C-alpha positions as a printed Julia matrix, in Angstrom:
163×3 Matrix{Float64}:
   0.0     0.0    0.0
   1.43    3.37  -0.9
   1.99    6.14   1.62
  -0.93    8.31   0.56
  -3.44    5.46   0.9
  -2.16    4.53   4.37
  -2.31    8.2    5.42
  -5.94    8.2    4.28
  -6.72    4.82   5.86
  -5.2     5.42   9.29
  -7.79    7.93  10.59
 -10.47    5.38   9.69
  -8.63    2.65  11.58
  -8.19    5.02  14.53
 -11.92    5.79  14.55
 -12.79    2.1   14.36
 -10.78    1.62  17.56
 -12.33    4.68  19.18
 -15.86    3.64  18.2
 -15.36    0.34  20.0
 -14.31    2.31  23.07
 -17.22    4.77  22.8
 -19.79    1.99  22.47
 -18.49   -0.38  25.15
 -16.62    1.86  27.62
 -19.65    3.16  29.6
 -20.81   -0.39  30.43
 -17.23   -1.44  31.07
 -16.6     1.46  33.48
 -19.93    0.86  35.25
 -18.94   -2.76  35.83
 -15.53   -1.67  37.13
 -17.08    0.84  39.52
 -18.97   -1.98  41.19
 -15.78   -4.01  41.71
 -13.88   -3.53  44.93
 -10.48   -4.82  43.82
  -9.06   -2.25  41.42
  -5.38   -2.68  40.55
  -4.5     0.84  41.76
  -6.13    3.74  43.55
  -5.27    6.06  40.62
  -7.26    3.86  38.25
 -10.15    3.85  40.76
 -10.08    7.67  40.79
 -10.12    7.82  36.97
 -13.09    5.45  36.73
 -15.07    7.44  39.31
 -14.36   10.81  37.71
 -14.52   10.47  33.92
 -17.92   10.9   32.3
 -19.03    9.65  28.88
 -19.19   13.29  27.73
 -15.61   13.88  28.85
 -14.41   10.64  27.25
 -16.11   11.42  23.92
 -14.82   15.0   23.88
 -11.25   13.75  24.36
 -11.68   11.26  21.51
 -13.1    13.99  19.27
 -10.13   16.26  20.0
  -7.71   13.42  19.22
  -9.45   12.78  15.91
  -9.19   16.47  14.95
  -5.45   16.41  15.75
  -5.06   13.24  13.7
  -6.81   14.82  10.7
  -4.58   17.9   10.98
  -1.49   15.65  11.22
  -2.67   13.64   8.2
  -3.08   16.76   6.08
   0.26   18.14   7.3
   2.1    14.87   6.55
   0.5    14.51   3.13
   1.01   18.1    2.05
   4.64   18.36   3.21
   5.56   14.68   2.5
   6.57   14.14   6.14
   6.22   10.38   6.13
   8.57    9.74   9.06
   6.45   12.12  11.14
   3.26   10.3   10.2
   4.72    6.82  10.63
   5.86    7.85  14.12
   2.26    8.83  14.97
   0.96    5.49  13.69
   3.62    3.59  15.68
   2.79    5.59  18.83
  -0.84    4.52  18.34
   0.34    0.91  18.17
   2.31    1.35  21.42
  -0.8     2.78  23.06
  -2.63   -0.44  22.17
  -0.07   -2.31  24.26
  -1.36   -0.23  27.18
  -4.83   -1.63  26.55
  -3.42   -5.16  26.51
  -1.63   -4.53  29.84
  -4.9    -3.18  31.32
  -6.65   -6.34  30.12
  -4.06   -8.53  31.85
  -4.23   -6.51  35.08
  -8.03   -6.43  35.16
  -8.36  -10.02  33.95
 -11.13   -9.03  31.55
 -11.52   -7.72  28.03
 -10.86   -3.99  27.73
 -12.78   -2.14  24.98
 -10.49   -1.2   22.12
  -8.1    -4.15  22.29
  -9.47   -6.11  19.34
  -9.83   -3.19  16.93
  -6.57   -1.69  18.19
  -4.62   -4.88  17.53
  -6.23   -5.19  14.1
  -5.36   -1.56  13.26
  -1.82   -1.93  14.59
  -1.29   -5.06  12.52
  -2.39   -3.21   9.36
  -0.19   -0.21  10.15
   2.87   -2.38  10.74
   2.14   -4.65   7.77
   1.55   -1.88   5.23
   3.82    0.73   6.78
   6.7    -1.73   7.12
   7.42   -1.38   3.41
   7.93    2.38   3.64
  11.46    3.49   2.95
  12.09    5.6    6.04
  14.95    5.75   8.5
  13.5     3.29  11.02
  15.88    4.28  13.83
  14.75    7.9   13.63
  11.12    6.83  13.15
  11.08    4.62  16.25
  12.78    7.33  18.33
  10.32    9.94  17.07
   7.43    7.56  17.8
   8.51    7.43  21.46
   8.45   11.23  21.54
   5.0    11.17  19.88
   3.76    8.72  22.5
   4.86   11.08  25.29
   3.12   13.97  23.48
  -0.06   11.92  23.03
  -0.09   10.89  26.71
   0.55   14.51  27.74
  -2.3    15.66  25.51
  -4.62   13.04  27.02
  -3.72   14.23  30.52
  -4.27   17.86  29.56
  -7.59   17.09  27.87
  -8.67   15.01  30.89
  -8.08   18.03  33.13
  -9.65   20.56  30.74
 -12.74   18.48  30.03
 -13.04   17.8   33.77
 -13.21   21.55  34.38
 -15.75   21.9   31.59
 -17.76   19.01  33.01
 -17.87   20.69  36.45
 -19.27   23.92  35.0
 -22.21   22.08  33.37
């Protein structure tokens, strides 16, 4: 698959993953709230505090950033930049898998995330990019994505309190 097609496909794969989370996360979180044995107190706090509105707003903001990044990468031919974003997404799926192991139950987003990650690695693996730089940049992108999630969690929490 050529670079342009994968750049166009990736936001769809991302949304497939996010749609699984949007549909199944409320029921999943409700079930977790009723459990007494959370792995950590921080996770317990997150489950008690985040609302479906907050969760969906964060996903929407991530999608907007992904569309902007897609346009930017396509227009300026920054394929290493875009591949690093797609790899960071794949790393984030490993977080879902770790959650699943810790919670000993299926976590929404794992199946579609693994499917999407497989496609990204399979089709993106043929790109002629400097893989050392790409992997390093993907680690930086992962830190940026996690920082953005934390910031959006706080901002949407403030917005949620005003409503």
